[in-house]
N, C-alpha and C positions, 0 to 999 in steps of 0.2 A: 504494500500500500504506500502511495506517495502523498506528500504534502507540498504546498507551494509557500516558500518563505516570503517575507516582505520584499526582498530584493527581486523576486520573480523566479529565483532558482528552485527547481524541483528536486526534492530530496526524499529519501525513504523515511516513513513514519517511525518515530522513536518514542515508545511509551515512557521510557525512563525520564525523558525531558518533562513530561507531564507530572510524573511523580516528584521530580526535583523541584518544580515550580510550586506544587502544593506544599511540599515539605518546608520551603522557604517561608511561605506565608504562615504555615503552622507553627514555625519556630518563634514567630513574633507575637503570638497570643498567649494569654494566661493559661496555666495548666488546666483549669476547669473547662476551657474552650478548645483544648487541643484534640485533634483527631487521632485515633489509633492508627498504627501502621496497616492493620487489616482494612480499615475503612479507606485509607488513602489508596491502597492497592485496588480495592473494589471500585472506587471512583475512577481511577485511571483506566481500569478494564472497561467500565461503562462508556467512557469517552472513546476508547478504541473501537468498541462495537458501533457506536454512533457514526464515527468517521468512515468505517467500512460500509455501513448502510447507505451512506450518501451517494455511493457509486461514482463519485468524481473526486479529484484531488482537492481537498479543502485547503484554504490558506490559513496562516497562523491566527489571524483575527477570528476566524470562524471557530477554530479549535479552542481558543481562549474563551470564547462565548460559551462553548459546551462545558468547559471546566467550571465557569461561574454558575451555570445552570445546575450542574451536579452538586456543587457545594451548597447551593440554596435548597436543593431537593432534600438534603439530609440535615437541613437547619443549621449548617455550619456557618452562621452569619458573620462571626468575628473573623474567621479564616477567609471567608469570601471578601470581607471588607479590606483586609490586608492584601489579598490577591489583586483586587481592583485598584487599590492605591499604587501597587507596584506597576501595574499596567499603565496607569496614568502618568507616573513619573517617567517611565520608559518612552511613552508617546511624546512627552514634552521634549525629551532629549533628541528624539528622532526629528521632531518638527523643526528644531533649530538648524538642522541640515539634512533635508529629507531626500537628497538625490545621490549621495555618495555610494550607498550599497547597490542601488539600481545600476548606476553607471559602471561600477566595478564588475558587476555580474554580466553586463553587456560586453565589456572588453574581453572577459574570459569565456564568452560564448556559452554561458550556462544559465541564461535567463529564459526559463521555459515559457513564461507568458509572452515575452517579446518574440520568441521563435515562432509562435503561433498567432501573432497579432494580425499579420498581413500576409495573405497567401501568395503574394507576388514579390516579397522582399526576402532576400537571403541574409539572415542576421549575422552570419559569420564573415561577411564581406566588409572590408574597412569602411567603405563609403556609406554602407547601410548603418554600421555601428556609429559612425560620426553623426548621421542624421538622427538616430535614436538617442544618442547622448544629448544632442541639442534639444531634442524633443523632451527629454526628462527635465532639463533646465527650464524649458518653456512651460511645461505643465506645473512645475513647482512655483514659478513666478505667477502663473495664471491663477492657481489656487490660493496663493498667499496674498496677492496684491491686486489682481485685475478683476476678479469676479466677486460678487456679493457672497457672504458666507452661506446663505440659504440655498443659493444656486449650486455652490460647491458641494454642500451637504446632500442635496437632492441627487446630484450627479454621482457621488460616491455611494449612495444608498440604492442606486439603480432605479430611482423614481423617474428621472429624465437622463438623457445622455447628451452632454455638451460635446459635440463632435470636434475632433482635431484640435484638442487643447494643446497638443505638442507643436502647433504652429500659431497659436493665438497670440503669443507675445509679440510676434511680428505683424506688420500691417499687410496681411495676405488674405486673398479671397479663395473661394472654393473652386468652382469649375466654370467652363466657358465654351462659347462657340467662336472659334478663331476666324477673324475676317481675312482669310487667306487671299481672297480676291483683291482686296485693297493692297495687301502687302506684295503680291506678285505683280499686279498691274501698275502700281504706283511706286514700287520700290520700298525697301525697308533698311534698317540698320541693325546689324548683329555684332555685338562686341565692338562697337565704335567703328564698324566697317560698313561702308555703303554697299548695299546689294541692289543692283538695278533690275529692271524687268528682264526676266529670262528670255533667251533667244531660241529656246528649244524645249520640248516636252521633258526630256531627261533632266535638263538643268532645273526646270521648274520643280520636278520631283525632288531633286537634291536640296534645293532651297527650302522646300516644304518640310523636309525632315529636320533641317537645322532650326527652322521656326518651331517645330513641335518640341524639340529638345529645350529650346530657350523658354518657351511658354511653360513647360513642365517644371522648369527650375524656378519659375517666378510665382507659382501658385501651388496649392496642395491637393487639388481635385483633378477630375478628368477633363479632357478637352475633346472637341470634335472638329473635324475638317470635312469638307465635301469635295468629292471628285469633280463636281461641276466647275469648281474654281480652277481645276487643272486642265479641263477639257479644251479651252481655247488655244492652249499651247500645242495641241496635236496638229492643228492646221498651220501654225507657225513653223513647226518642224516639216510638215508636208511641203510647203512652198519652198523651204530651204533645200529639201532633198530633191525636189523636182529640178531646181536650178543646178544642183550638184550633178545629177544624172545627165542633164543636157550638156553640161561642160565636159563630162566624161565621154559622151557620144561624140561631141565635136573634136575633142583631143585625139580620139582614135579614128577620126575620119569616117564615122558611121553615119548612115542616113538618119536624119531626125524624124522619128515616128512618135508623135505626141501621145498616142494611146499606150505605146510600149514604154515610153518614158514614165508615164503616170503609173503604169502597172509595176514597174521596177521600184519607183519611189514609194508606192503604197506598201510593197513588201518591206521596205526599209522602215516605213512608219510603224508597221506592226512590230518589227524588231525593237524599235525605240520605245514603244509602249511597254513591251515585255521588260526591257531593261529598266524603265522608270518604275514600273510596279514592283519589280523585284527589289529595286533600290529601297522603296518605301518599306516593304515588308522586312527586309534584312536590317536596314538601318534602325527601324523602330525597335526590333527585338534585341539589337546589340548595343544601342545607345544606352549610356548610363548617365542619368541626370544627377543633379546635386543632392537629391534625396535618396540616392543609392538604388534606383530601380529604373526599369524601362518606362518610358512615358505612358501614362494611362490615356491612350488615344483611341478615338472611335472614328472610323471612316464611313461616311454617308454616301449611299449610292442611289440616286434619285433621277430617273430619266426626264421626268416632266419639269425638272428644275431649270432646264435649258430649252431653247426654242427648237421646234421640230425642224428636221433637215440635217445638214452636214454636221452641225455641232452636236446634235443629239446622237447621231450615229457614231461620232467620235467618242462621246461619253460611253456609249454602249460597248465600244471596243475596250475602253479602259476598265469598265466593270467586268467584262468577260475575262480579261487578263488577271484582274485582282482575284477573281474567284478561282481561276485555274491555279494561280500561285498558292492560294490558301489550301486548295485540295491537295496539292503536292506536299505542303508543310515545310518545315525547316529541319535540318539535320541536328541531332543531338551529338554529344561528345563521342558516341560510338559510330557516328556516320549514318544513323537510322533516321528516317523522316518521322517527325512527331508533330503534335499539335502545338503551335505557339500560342501564348496568351494574348499577344497584341500584334497588330492593331485589331480591335474589335470591329466587326463589319456590320453595318445595318443596310438592308436592302428594302427599298420601298416597293410595295405591291400596288400596281396601277392597272387600269383597264387595258393598257397596251402591252402588259407583260404577264397577266395572271390568267387570261382567258386562252384556252388552247386554240392555236391558229393565229393569235395576235402577233404583231410584228416582232416583239421582243420576248415571246414565250420561251425561246431557247435559253435566254438568260435565267429565267425562273427555274427551268429544268436543271441548269448548271448550279444555281443557288441551292436547290433541293439536294443535289448530290454533295455539295460542299457542307451543308448543315448536317447531313447524315454521317459524314466522316470527321468533320472538324468543329462541330458545335456552333459555328457561325456560317452565314450571316444570321442575325436576328431580323425580325420583320416588322415594318410599320405599314399599316393600311392607309393609303392615301385617302380612300373613301371615308373611313371612320374618322381619321384625324381632321379632315376638312369639316366634318360635321361638328366636331368638338372645339376646333380652333379657328372659328370664324372664316372658314374657307381657305385656311393655310395648311401647308405641310412642310415640316422642317425637322431637323435632327434634335435629339436630346444633347445635353452637355455632358459628355462622358458616357456613363452607362445608362442613366435613366432620368436625370434632372431636366425637366422641361421648362422653358420660358413661357411667360404669358405673352399674348399678342401685344405688340407695341408699335405705334406708328410714328414715323419721323416728322420733320418739319414740313415735308411735302405730302403728308398724310398717306405715306406708303409703309406697309409692314416692314419692320427691320428685325432681323434675328442675329446675323453674324456681327461680332463685335460686342456681344452682351455676355453677362456672367451671373453667377450666383454668389451671394455674400456669405452664406454659411448655413448650417443646419443645427437645430436642437430637436431631439426626438423624445416624445412622450411615451412612457411605458403604459400602454392601455390596460395590461393585465394587472398592474399594481393599482390602478384606479378602481378596477372592478373588485379586487380582493380587499382593498381598504374600505369599501362600502359595506362589506359583510353580506352582500346580496340585496341590500335595500336600494331599489332603483332610484328613489328620490335622493338618497344620500349619494348615490353614484354620480348623478348629474351635478350635485353641489361640489363634490370633490373634483370632478372633471373641470369645472370652471375655475376652481382654485389652482389646479395644476396648469391649466391653460394660461392663467395669469402669470404663473411662474415661468412658463415657456416664453411668454411674451417679453418679460423682463430679461431673460437670458438671451433671446434673439436681439433685443435692443442693445445689449452689451456688444454683440457682434457688429451691429450696424455702427455704433458709436466708435468702435475700435478702428473702423475704416474711414470714418469722417476725418477730414484734414490730412489724409494720406497724400503726399506729393507724388506727382507722376514719376519722379526720379527714382523711386524705389524699384520700379520694373519698367525700364524704358521700352523694352520689346512689346509690352502690353499697352502702356498708356501714352507713349510718345511716337512709336513707329508702326502703328497700324494694327497690332494684334487685337486690341479692343478699342483703341482711340488714337487721335493725333493731337494730344494735349501739348502745351508748351512746357518747357523745363520749369520746374518750380510750381506749376499749376496743380491744384488739388483735384482729386477725382470726385468731389462731393456731388456734382450734378449728375454723375452716372449712378449714384446710389438712390436717387429719388424718382418719383413719378413713374414707377414701373419699368424703368430702363433695365434695372437688374432685379433679380428675385432674392428673397430670403425665405428659408424653408422651415415649416413646422413639420417635422417628421413624426411618424407614429409606427408602433410595432405591436404585434400580438392581438390583432382584432379577433382572430379565431378563438384564442384562449379567453379573452375578455368576454365574448358572447357566451362561450361555454359555461363560464362561472355564473353569469347572470341569469341564464335561461335553462341551463342543463342540457342544451342542444348545441350542435355546431351551427355555424352561420350559413351552412348550406340548406338548413331547413327553412320553412316559410317564416316561422317566428324568429329564428336566429338571424335570417337575412334581413328581416324588417328592422330589427334592433341594430344590426351592423350598419345598415344604410343610414339610420338615424344618427349614429355616432359619427359616421363619416361626414354627414351634412353639418353636424354641430361643429366639427373641426373647420369646415369651409366657412361657416358663418362667423367663427372667431377671426379667421384670416381676413374676411371681408370687412369686419369691424375695425381691425387694426389698420388695414389699408386705408380706410376712409379717414381714420384719425391721424395718420402719419404721412400719407403719400408714398409709403414704402411698399414694394411688391411682395407682400406676404403670400405664401402659397402652400397648399397641403402636399406633402411629399411622402411617398411610400419608401421608408428607409431601407436601404440594402444592408441590413445587419450582417456583419461578418463576425468579428470577435465579440461584439457587444451582445449577440444573442446568448452567449454563455454567461456574460456578466449579468445580464438581466435575469436569467434563469436562476443563477446562484443567489442573487439578491432576493428574489421572490421566495425561494425555499427558506432563506434565513428569516424573512419577515413573517411568512404565513405557513411554513411547513409544507408537507407534501399533500397536494390536493389532486386527486385522480383526474386526468384529462386536462389539468390546468398548469400545475407546477411539478408534475411528476417526471419531467425530463430535463436534460441539461441544455435546452434551447427553448426559445419561444419562436412562434411562426412570424416570418417576415410580413410586414405591412398587412394587406387584406387577404393574403393568399389562403387557399384551402390548406388545412393541416397536411403535412407531408405523409402522414400515416392513413389519411382518409381515402378510401376507395372511391374513385370517380374517373370516368373516361375522359380522354383528352378534349373531345369536342364539347362535352358538357362543362368541363372545367373552364375553358376559355369563354364560353357563353356566360357562365355564372360570374366569372371575375370581371367581365367587361362592365358590369353595372358599378362595380367598386372602382375600377380604373378610371371611369368617368369622373368620380369624386376625388381623384387624386391628381389634380391638374399640374401640380408642381413636380410630378415625376412618379412613374411606376412602370413596371414591366411584369407581364405574366409569363408563365412557362408551363410546359408539359414535359414530364419525364418519359423518355422513350427508350426501348432497347436498341440494339444495333439495327439501323434502318438502311444500311448500304445496299441491301438486296431488295428493298421495297420502296423505291423512289416514288411510285404512284401514291403511296400512303402519305409520304412527306408532302407531295404536291396537294393532296386533298386537305391536309392540315393548313397549308399555306393559303388555300382558297377560303377555308373557314376563317382564318385570321383576317383576310381581306374583307370578308362580309360582316365580321362580328366585333373585332377588338382592335384597338389602336396600335398596340405594341406588344409583341410576344416573341418567344424563343423556344427552341427545342433543346432539351438537355439529354445528351447521349453520353457515352463514355469513350475516352480516347487515351489509352494507357500503353506503357511499354516497360518490360522488365529488362534491365541491362545485364542481368546475370544469365538468364536462360533464353532471352529473345522472345518471350511470350508477349503477344500484343492484344490480348483480350482484356477483360475487366479486372483490374487489381482490386482485391477485396479488403474489407475492413473486418478485423477480428480483435478479440480481447487477449491481452497477454496475461502473465501470471499475477500481475497486480491489478487486473480488471481495467487496465488502460487500453483504449482503442488504438490499434496500430494498423498500418496498411501492409498487406502481405500478398506476394505473388501466389496464386493458387496452383501454379505449375511446379515451382521449385521451392516455395516456402521463404523466399528472400523477403526480409522486412527491413532492409537497410534503406532508409528514405533517400540516401545519396545515390542509390543505384536503382531507383524507380522513377519513371516519368509518369505522373498522374495529372490529368487535366479534368477539373470539375468546375461547373459554374456554381458560384456561391452568392454572388451579389450583383449580377448583371455582367461583370467581367468574368473571364475564365481565370481560375486560380491554379497555380502550378507548384506552390511551395508548401503545401499541406496546411492544416487548419487546427484550431484548438479542439478540446474534447467535446465541447458543446456542438460546434458546427460539424465535427466528424460524426457524432451520433445522429445529427439531422440528416447528413448525407446517407448514412447507413440505413436509416429508416424510411427513406423515400420509396413510395410505391410507384409502380409503372402506371402510366395513364393510357397506354396504347398497347 
């Protein structure tokens, strides 16, 4: 059995330490209040049993709470008082310098919590360690100086989650839609070097990857670019290549045949598109940004984003090549093609590509093949999105954060060059459990918690107010998000809905289960679930009217926080069947991963809730290996087009470096009841010799997950 120390280090449980702690407290009380050795041994044994029953590695604070409870149970009040006093004194000492142990454990690569915090960061790499070390300092400053005490307390108790506290000390925002069109067409500056308008498609792709890296180093969330902004450079290359071929014909004394020249030039255009798309894929997965990871970037593929004709056909060629490149994958250290985590791809389903026989249906067939093998692309329905977004279709920022519609000074919708200010997530399960099942009390507590979230979100907004454009020139001065002057503050971009700020939520499934006894897929459960979602939207609308800030409801992509929330709920409310009896809570509005439901019904059901999550959400269906059943994938894609705005297919894409097995790597329990990944073919469970790709929060994760998320992955039922 393992425990997690305050530093984050995972160590084996040692009952003797409990005995030692009780004996210290026992030695400080009068003889009449002293416990016998037998009682101390009995108490320590009870604590040991409770730790094992928890089915997950408890931290030191949780174990100390168990010790206090046991002392109280046997009426050892004086010993308990001494024990609590000792804890308090030690807490004061730690508070005077609360980062040393965590930082030292990071450097020594034995901080178990950090290892599992982000499934796309390798904590043994120096650059990642440096980012985590800076993050520990930022979190310490944030908790002690920058946030109100009640916000910090609520965050630590799992009542809310104040996202990305490890970046909050700096004036940084969350995620964005990069205005690649402005930067490529009008030039930009990277590291004080002027970058002019590219003169070929491959150069435009190269510049785009440099922009992606710079943007990733200037913010802490995901970013999105659209291939539509690269498409005009295909014809620039085409005209250049036609000229080159003509010159070659002339130099060799060959007869000038315009059709032949165009045919040869077009072949070279295809090669350049292949080179450019390959450059984007390999550059993105091999770039290391200042936060020690590949850029969290999404590539948007939307045919109707450009005019019909040559430009749209060129965009189709780029999309085709991007899909072909992803189907191939990238080679791991053994030279075997595997699924890369980035870039994430989003393919828009439109009338001209989803109907069999339509002009670009071949692209949808290719997308289906790609999803079956590599988990992406994910799908946006142009039809549904236009109904929900005032006739507009546009990408999310990163994995799921969506902007509200905003019109510029010419009354035209504007999306690229906009961003999100940050997220605070409300634990809906805690609201429900705190009410004791009293629905009136539930709504009262909900409003109290929403007010807390509002104040926490305003801390984020105020932290960005007064930020000079100089802190991130690539974003604020050179076109990524704006063209502000040096020294100019970004304040005008924080108001009037230009940027969004997100009220996240998690655990709707468990919340409804506690209050009604039924899942939210039942009629009564669904009714209450929708009422809760509408209440969140009403709160955001009220805050928006009061402040002119773009508040929006956001379906939080919990990764490590799902485990944190689950542990906090168990600590506060104990084990409640169907509510707190697992080491994770369900993301946003999703159907619980253990609930049996078919893929088509799930997407239809969740579409009602996605509509009420305008600040961001994505639905998914869990599917088996679909590579030999592409018609079924296409059927799902057509259902997405007709039913839901944004959805994805979760399949498996794994590889064992020891034996070469490329089926599904399984999750099993080791001798300490810890969940580990193991090859079913050879038994290899060395994470360094396994390539596992799973979707956990919109993005694909490839660096493994904490125990809560691992349990959630293990318990997912297939929907098809």
